[in-house]
C-alpha positions as CSV (number, residue, x, y, z in Angstrom):
1,M,90.1,196.9,66.0
2,N,90.8,193.1,65.9
3,T,92.6,190.9,68.3
4,E,95.9,191.1,66.2
5,D,95.9,194.9,66.8
6,L,95.8,194.3,70.6
7,F,98.9,192.0,70.4
8,K,100.7,194.7,68.2
9,V,100.3,197.1,71.1
10,A,101.5,194.5,73.6
11,H,104.6,194.0,71.5
12,I,105.4,197.8,71.8
13,V,104.7,197.7,75.6
14,K,107.2,194.9,76.1
15,Q,109.9,196.9,74.2
16,Q,109.4,200.0,76.3
17,V,109.2,198.5,79.9
18,P,112.0,200.1,82.0
19,S,114.0,198.4,84.7
20,V,111.4,197.8,87.5
21,D,110.5,195.1,90.0
22,A,107.2,194.2,88.4
23,W,105.0,195.4,85.6
24,Q,101.6,194.8,84.1
25,A,99.6,196.4,81.1
26,R,95.9,196.2,80.4
27,I,95.0,197.0,76.8
28,I,91.4,197.9,76.3
29,H,89.2,198.4,73.1
30,I,85.6,199.5,73.7
31,E,82.7,199.8,71.2
32,E,79.3,201.1,72.2
33,E,76.1,201.9,70.3
34,S,72.7,203.1,71.4
35,R,69.5,203.9,69.6
36,S,66.2,205.3,71.0
37,V,62.9,206.6,70.1
38,R,60.9,208.8,72.4
39,Q,57.3,209.9,71.6
40,D,57.6,208.4,68.2
41,I,60.6,210.7,67.4
42,L,64.1,209.2,66.7
43,Q,66.7,210.5,69.1
44,P,70.3,211.0,68.2
45,V,72.1,207.7,67.6
46,T,75.3,207.5,69.6
47,T,78.4,205.4,69.0
48,E,81.7,205.1,70.8
49,D,84.9,203.5,69.7
50,D,87.8,204.0,72.2
51,M,91.0,202.2,72.9
52,G,93.8,202.8,75.4
53,I,96.2,201.2,77.8
54,M,96.7,201.1,81.6
55,I,100.3,200.7,82.7
56,T,101.2,199.5,86.2
57,L,104.8,199.5,87.4
58,G,106.2,198.3,90.8
59,I,109.4,199.6,92.3
60,G,110.6,198.9,95.8
61,G,107.1,197.9,97.0
62,G,105.5,201.0,95.6
63,M,103.1,201.1,92.7
64,G,102.6,203.7,89.9
65,Y,99.9,203.9,87.2
66,A,99.7,205.7,83.9
67,A,97.1,205.5,81.2
68,T,97.1,206.7,77.6
69,S,95.2,206.5,74.3
70,D,98.3,207.3,72.3
71,L,99.3,203.8,71.4
72,S,102.4,204.8,69.3
73,L,105.8,204.0,70.5
74,T,106.2,207.5,71.7
75,G,102.9,207.6,73.6
76,I,103.6,204.4,75.4
77,S,107.1,205.3,76.3
78,S,105.8,208.6,77.8
79,A,103.2,206.7,79.9
80,M,105.9,204.3,81.1
81,K,108.0,207.2,82.3
82,Q,105.0,208.7,84.2
83,A,104.2,205.3,85.8
84,K,107.8,204.9,86.9
85,Y,107.8,208.4,88.3
86,W,104.8,207.6,90.5
87,A,106.1,204.2,91.6
88,E,109.4,205.8,92.7
89,I,107.5,208.3,94.8
90,C,105.0,205.7,96.3
91,Q,107.9,203.3,97.4
92,H,108.6,205.7,100.2
93,K,104.9,206.5,101.1
94,K,103.1,203.2,100.4
95,L,100.2,201.8,102.2
96,F,101.3,198.3,101.8
97,D,104.3,196.5,100.1
98,A,103.2,195.7,96.6
99,R,106.0,193.1,96.3
100,S,103.9,190.9,98.5
101,L,101.1,190.7,95.8
102,P,101.0,187.4,93.9
103,L,102.4,187.6,90.4
104,M,100.0,186.5,87.7
105,Q,101.7,183.5,86.0
106,H,99.1,182.0,83.7
107,S,97.4,182.8,80.4
108,G,93.8,182.2,79.3
109,Q,90.8,183.4,77.3
110,Y,87.2,184.3,77.8
111,Q,84.5,185.2,75.3
112,T,80.8,185.8,75.5
113,N,78.7,183.2,73.9
114,T,76.9,185.2,71.3
115,I,74.3,183.5,68.9
116,Q,72.9,186.5,67.1
117,N,75.4,189.2,66.5
118,W,74.5,192.8,67.1
119,K,76.5,193.8,63.9
120,D,74.3,191.4,61.7
121,R,71.3,193.6,62.1
122,S,71.1,196.9,60.3
123,I,70.6,200.2,62.0
124,S,67.5,200.8,60.0
125,D,66.0,197.4,61.2
126,S,66.7,198.3,64.9
127,I,65.2,201.8,64.5
128,E,62.1,200.4,62.9
129,Q,61.6,198.0,65.8
130,L,61.9,200.9,68.2
131,Y,59.3,202.8,66.2
132,Q,56.9,199.9,66.4
133,I,57.4,199.5,70.2
134,S,56.9,203.3,70.6
135,K,53.5,203.0,68.8
136,Q,52.5,200.0,71.1
137,L,53.2,202.2,74.1
138,K,50.9,205.0,73.1
139,I,47.7,203.1,73.9
140,S,45.8,206.0,75.3
141,D,45.8,209.8,75.6
142,L,46.6,209.1,79.3
143,I,50.1,208.0,78.2
144,V,52.0,211.3,78.2
145,D,55.6,210.1,77.8
146,W,56.9,206.9,76.3
147,S,60.2,205.6,74.9
148,A,62.1,202.6,73.8
149,A,65.9,202.2,73.5
150,L,68.4,199.5,72.8
151,G,72.1,199.6,73.5
152,W,75.1,197.4,72.9
153,K,78.7,197.3,74.2
154,R,81.7,195.1,73.3
155,T,84.8,195.2,75.4
156,K,88.1,193.5,74.3
157,S,90.9,193.4,76.7
158,L,94.4,192.0,76.8
159,I,96.4,191.7,80.1
160,I,100.2,191.1,79.9
161,N,103.0,191.1,82.5
162,Q,106.7,190.4,83.0
163,A,106.0,186.7,83.7
164,G,104.9,186.3,80.1
165,S,101.2,186.0,81.0
166,E,98.6,186.8,78.4
167,I,94.8,187.0,79.2
168,L,92.5,187.8,76.3
169,Q,88.8,188.5,76.9
170,Q,85.9,189.7,74.8
171,R,82.6,190.5,76.4
172,E,79.3,191.7,74.7
173,Q,76.3,193.2,76.5
174,I,72.7,193.9,75.3
175,L,71.0,196.9,77.2
176,P,67.2,197.2,76.3
177,H,64.8,199.8,77.8
178,I,61.1,200.5,77.7
179,S,59.2,203.2,79.5
180,A,55.6,204.5,79.7
181,T,54.4,207.3,81.9
182,A,50.6,208.0,82.5
183,N,49.0,211.1,83.8
184,K,45.6,212.1,85.1
185,G,45.2,215.4,86.8
186,A,47.8,215.6,89.6
187,E,48.6,211.9,89.4
188,T,51.5,210.5,87.4
189,Q,52.7,206.9,87.3
190,S,55.3,205.1,85.3
191,R,56.2,201.6,84.4
192,C,59.4,200.5,82.8
193,L,61.5,197.7,81.6
194,G,64.4,199.1,83.5
195,H,68.2,198.8,83.4
196,E,68.1,195.8,85.6
197,M,66.9,193.9,82.4
198,S,70.3,193.7,80.8
199,G,72.4,190.7,79.9
200,Q,75.6,189.4,78.3
201,G,75.3,188.0,74.8
202,G,73.8,188.9,71.5
203,L,70.3,189.9,70.2
204,E,69.1,186.5,71.3
205,Q,69.1,187.9,74.8
206,L,66.2,190.2,74.1
207,Q,63.4,187.7,74.3
208,R,64.7,186.5,77.6
209,L,64.6,190.0,79.0
210,G,61.1,190.7,77.8
211,F,61.9,193.0,74.9
212,P,59.8,194.0,73.1
213,D,56.9,191.8,74.3
214,K,56.2,193.6,77.6
215,A,55.6,197.0,75.9
216,K,51.9,197.0,75.8
217,S,51.4,195.5,79.3
218,L,53.7,198.2,80.8
219,A,51.6,200.9,79.3
220,N,48.5,199.3,80.5
221,E,49.9,199.0,84.0
222,A,50.9,202.7,84.2
223,I,47.3,203.6,83.4
224,V,45.9,201.2,86.0
225,L,48.1,202.7,88.7
226,L,46.5,206.1,88.2
227,D,43.3,205.0,89.9
228,A,44.8,202.5,92.3
229,D,44.8,203.0,96.1
230,N,48.0,204.0,97.8
231,C,49.9,201.1,99.4
232,P,48.8,200.6,103.0
233,N,51.0,201.5,106.0
234,G,52.0,199.0,108.6
235,T,54.3,196.1,109.5
236,L,53.4,193.5,106.9
237,D,54.9,190.5,105.0
238,L,56.7,191.5,101.8
239,L,57.2,189.6,98.6
240,L,59.8,191.0,96.3
241,S,59.9,190.2,92.6
242,P,63.3,189.3,91.1
243,G,63.5,192.8,89.5
244,Q,63.4,194.4,92.9
245,M,65.7,191.9,94.5
246,V,68.4,193.1,92.2
247,L,68.3,196.4,94.0
248,Q,68.0,194.9,97.4
249,I,71.0,192.6,96.9
250,H,73.1,195.3,95.3
251,E,72.7,198.0,97.9
252,S,72.3,196.0,101.1
253,I,74.7,193.0,100.4
254,G,76.9,194.0,97.5
255,H,78.2,197.5,98.4
256,P,78.7,196.8,102.1
257,L,80.7,193.8,101.5
258,E,83.3,195.4,99.1
259,L,86.5,195.0,100.9
260,D,88.1,198.4,99.9
261,R,85.0,200.2,101.3
262,I,85.4,198.2,104.6
263,L,89.0,199.3,104.7
264,G,87.9,203.0,104.4
265,D,88.7,203.7,100.7
266,E,85.3,205.1,99.8
267,R,84.7,206.9,103.1
268,N,84.9,210.5,101.8
269,Y,82.9,209.8,98.6
270,A,80.4,207.1,99.1
271,G,80.5,206.2,102.7
272,T,81.7,203.2,104.7
273,S,80.2,199.9,105.6
274,F,78.6,198.6,108.9
275,V,80.5,195.3,108.1
276,T,83.9,195.0,109.9
277,E,86.9,192.7,109.2
278,E,86.1,190.6,112.3
279,M,82.6,189.6,111.1
280,F,83.8,187.2,108.4
281,G,83.3,183.6,109.2
282,Q,80.9,184.2,112.0
283,Y,78.4,187.0,111.5
284,E,74.7,186.1,111.0
285,Y,73.9,188.2,108.0
286,G,70.6,186.6,107.3
287,S,68.3,183.7,107.9
288,P,69.6,180.1,107.0
289,L,67.8,180.5,103.7
290,L,70.1,183.3,102.6
291,N,72.9,181.9,100.2
292,I,74.8,184.5,98.3
293,T,77.4,183.6,95.6
294,F,79.9,185.5,93.7
295,D,79.7,183.9,90.3
296,P,81.2,185.5,87.2
297,T,81.2,182.2,85.4
298,H,77.5,182.3,84.3
299,N,77.9,183.5,80.7
300,E,74.6,185.3,80.0
301,Q,74.9,187.4,83.1
302,L,75.9,191.0,82.6
303,A,79.2,190.9,84.7
304,S,80.6,187.5,83.6
305,Y,84.2,187.1,82.8
306,G,87.0,184.6,83.1
307,Y,89.6,186.8,84.9
308,D,89.5,190.0,86.7
309,D,91.5,193.1,85.7
310,D,94.4,191.9,87.9
311,G,94.4,188.7,86.0
312,Q,93.2,186.6,88.8
313,L,91.0,183.5,87.8
314,A,87.4,184.1,88.4
315,E,85.5,181.3,90.3
316,K,82.1,180.8,91.9
317,Q,82.4,181.2,95.7
318,F,80.0,181.6,98.5
319,I,79.9,185.1,100.1
320,I,77.1,184.2,102.5
321,K,76.3,180.5,103.2
322,E,73.2,179.6,105.2
323,G,73.0,183.1,106.5
324,I,76.7,183.2,107.8
325,L,79.1,185.8,106.3
326,Q,81.9,183.9,104.6
327,R,84.2,186.3,102.7
328,P,84.4,189.9,101.4
329,L,84.2,191.1,97.9
330,G,87.9,191.9,97.7
331,G,90.6,191.5,95.0
332,Q,94.1,190.6,95.6
333,T,95.3,194.1,96.7
334,S,92.5,194.4,99.3
335,Q,93.0,190.7,100.5
336,L,96.7,191.6,101.2
337,R,95.9,194.7,103.1
338,A,93.1,193.0,105.3
339,N,94.7,189.5,105.5
340,L,91.5,188.0,104.4
341,S,90.7,185.7,101.5
342,G,88.3,187.3,98.9
343,V,87.3,186.8,95.2
344,A,88.6,187.8,91.8
345,N,86.7,191.1,91.6
346,A,89.3,193.8,90.9
347,R,87.7,195.6,87.9
348,A,88.0,198.8,86.0
349,C,85.4,200.4,83.8
350,H,87.8,201.8,81.2
351,W,91.4,201.8,80.1
352,N,91.9,205.1,82.0
353,R,90.9,203.7,85.5
354,P,92.7,201.4,87.9
355,A,91.1,198.3,89.0
356,I,89.2,198.5,92.4
357,D,86.9,196.1,94.2
358,R,83.6,195.7,92.5
359,M,80.8,193.3,92.9
360,A,80.4,191.3,89.6
361,N,77.7,188.6,89.4
362,L,76.4,188.6,93.0
363,N,73.5,186.0,93.1
364,L,70.9,184.9,95.7
365,E,70.9,181.1,95.2
366,A,67.5,179.5,94.5
367,G,65.4,177.9,97.2
368,T,62.5,175.4,97.0
369,S,59.3,177.4,96.7
370,S,57.3,178.1,93.6
371,F,55.9,181.7,93.2
372,E,52.4,180.4,94.1
373,E,53.7,178.7,97.2
374,L,55.4,182.0,98.3
375,V,52.1,183.8,97.8
376,S,49.9,181.2,99.6
377,S,52.3,181.4,102.7
378,I,51.4,185.1,103.3
379,E,48.2,186.0,105.1
380,N,48.6,189.8,105.1
381,G,51.3,191.4,102.8
382,V,52.3,193.2,99.6
383,L,54.2,192.1,96.5
384,M,56.3,194.9,95.0
385,D,57.9,195.0,91.6
386,T,60.5,197.2,89.8
387,N,62.5,199.8,91.8
388,K,61.9,203.4,91.3
389,S,63.7,205.0,94.3
390,W,66.3,204.1,96.7
391,S,68.0,205.6,99.7
392,I,70.7,203.9,102.0
393,D,72.7,205.5,104.7
394,D,76.5,206.0,104.6
395,S,77.2,202.7,106.3
396,R,74.9,200.7,103.9
397,N,72.8,199.7,106.8
398,K,69.5,201.6,107.1
399,F,67.6,201.7,103.8
400,Q,64.3,202.9,102.2
401,F,63.3,201.7,98.8
402,G,60.3,202.4,96.7
403,C,58.7,200.4,93.8
404,E,56.6,201.2,90.7
405,M,53.9,198.6,91.4
406,G,52.4,196.6,94.2
407,Y,49.7,194.0,94.8
408,L,48.0,193.3,98.1
409,I,48.2,189.7,99.3
410,K,45.2,188.6,101.5
411,N,44.9,185.1,102.9
412,G,47.4,183.6,100.5
413,E,46.0,185.1,97.4
414,L,47.0,188.1,95.2
415,S,44.5,190.9,95.5
416,K,44.2,194.5,94.1
417,V,46.8,196.6,92.7
418,V,48.3,199.4,94.8
419,K,50.5,202.4,93.9
420,N,53.5,204.0,95.4
421,P,54.6,200.9,97.5
422,N,57.6,201.5,99.7
423,Y,59.5,199.7,102.4
424,R,62.3,200.4,104.8
425,G,64.5,198.4,107.2
426,I,68.0,197.7,108.6
427,S,70.1,195.4,106.4
428,A,70.9,192.5,108.9
429,N,67.4,192.6,110.5
430,F,65.8,192.5,107.1
431,W,67.8,189.6,105.8
432,R,67.2,187.6,109.0
433,N,63.5,187.9,108.3
434,L,63.9,186.1,105.0
435,K,61.1,183.4,105.3
436,G,60.9,182.0,101.7
437,V,63.1,181.9,98.6
438,G,61.8,181.0,95.1
439,H,63.0,177.9,93.2
440,Q,65.4,177.8,90.3
441,K,62.5,178.1,87.7
442,A,61.5,181.5,89.3
443,T,65.1,182.8,89.2
444,Q,65.8,185.7,86.8
445,Y,69.3,186.7,85.6
446,L,69.3,190.5,85.7
447,G,71.8,193.4,86.4
448,T,72.6,196.9,86.0
449,P,75.1,198.6,83.6
450,N,75.7,201.7,85.6
451,C,76.9,201.0,89.1
452,G,79.0,204.0,90.3
453,K,81.9,203.9,92.6
454,G,85.4,205.2,93.1
455,E,87.3,208.5,92.7
456,P,87.5,209.4,89.9
457,N,84.1,207.7,89.4
458,Q,83.7,204.5,87.6
459,L,80.4,203.3,86.1
460,I,80.5,199.6,85.6
461,E,78.2,196.7,84.9
462,V,77.0,194.3,87.7
463,G,74.9,191.2,87.4
464,H,72.4,189.8,90.0
465,A,70.4,186.6,89.8
466,A,67.5,186.1,92.2
467,P,64.1,184.4,92.6
468,P,61.1,186.1,94.4
469,C,61.7,186.2,98.0
470,H,59.4,186.5,101.1
471,F,60.3,188.7,104.1
472,S,58.3,189.0,107.4
473,N,57.8,191.9,109.7
474,V,58.8,194.6,107.2
475,E,57.7,198.4,107.6
476,V,55.7,199.1,104.5
477,F,54.0,202.4,103.5
478,G,52.3,204.2,100.6
479,G,53.3,207.5,99.0
480,A,56.3,209.7,99.8
481,K,57.2,209.7,103.5
C-alpha cells in the first residue's frame, strides 16, 4: 500500500461524510514482520499487512466512532452511518461538549529517518544471522534455553477533517531480542537483550541497541549468576542502569501522569493514580535533579512522531522540572475535561481503536555525572541492570521491581556480582531521593513496544531515554520476598 492509496481512501471519505458539526478520519496501514530462532530451530515467520479507517463524527456536542477495514464506498458509507448513530445518542448523554474541542486546521508530514531499509535485506540473510546468534548463545551445557529474534513494523497514517487538514506520517521500528537461560540443579538464571532495546529507524539501529554484539556476554552472565550470592537485604544506595530506568520512569512517572487515568477512565481496568489535578504546578515529585520531558521529536526514539492521532502538533515539553510537577500527559480531550494544559499524546494502537492518553517518548534529562563518578559517590550500595519483574499498586504509588543482574558497590568501587536483586519504594519518596544523574554520554534511548492500556486493550510503543541514576535510602533485598 503506497501513499497514493491512502489519499484515494480519503477521497471516498470526503464524498460520504453526512451533515454533521464536525468530522475526522484516520486512515492507517500497518505492516509487521518477525523472525526468530530458538535453540537453533527456526520458529514460524510471521507477517501482518492490515489497513483500515477510524471515523469520528460530532453532532450537538456528542461524538461517535466507527471503524472498518472495508475501504470500499459501501464499507465507508456503512461506517459513517454507525458513527452518526452513536454521535446522535451521545449528544444527549455526553461527558463534555465536544464542540469546545479545538479544530485541527493545519497540514503536515513526518517520516522516520531510515538509512538501511528493512526490505533491502533478504529473509534468508536475516534468518542466517539469527542462526549465528543462536550458536553464539549456546556456550555451555549449562545454557538450557536460548533464542534470538528480530521484528520490524511500519505504520503509515493519514488524518483528514472538515477543515481540509491533511497529516501524513510514516514510522518504522526495529525490535531485536536476545535471551539466554542457564540452569544448575535448582538454580535458574536468565539474561536478555529485552524489549526495552527497541528503536525507530532501519537496520542501522541494531548496532546502537547491542544486536547482535551482546549475545555471547549475555550467555556468560547467565552462567555467572548461577553461582553468585543473593543480593543483600537492607536500606542501601541504589544505582540503576538506563535499561532499568526505562521501567522505573514508565511505571512510576508515565502511567500515574496520564490525565485520563487521573480523571478516572482506567479505574475499573488498570487502576487510578495517586496524582490529583491540584498537584500540577506545585507538587514536589522528586529532587531538584529530576527533569522529565515529553519529547516525541527525537527521531530514533521508539515513539517519535510529528503529530498525535488527534492531529495536534507534537513538541518537547517539561512534565517535571527541577523536581516540580508541571503538566500531565493529556491530549486535547482530557485537557478540555480537566481544564489543564497537556501535551500532544492522544494515540491509538490501530485503526480500530480510538485515541487515548498515552505516554510517548518520556525522557529523564541528562545530568552532569559520568558513570564512574556515580559509582565513586556510593559507599555501600547495589548496581542493578535489566528488569525481570515488576509490581505496582492500583494508584501507581507503591512499587516493587526485580532485576536480572546486580553488582555490589563498596567504598566507591564495583564489587562482586549478585543475583536476584530487588528493590521497593513509594514513588514520590523514591524520586525525592535521587542523588545523582548521569551525563549525556551515558544516556541511552530505549523503549518498549507493548505498553498495555485501555478498554478494549491497546498495546502501543513507548520510548524512554535515561542515563544511569543514583538513589539513596532504598529498601533492597535478594530473592523472592
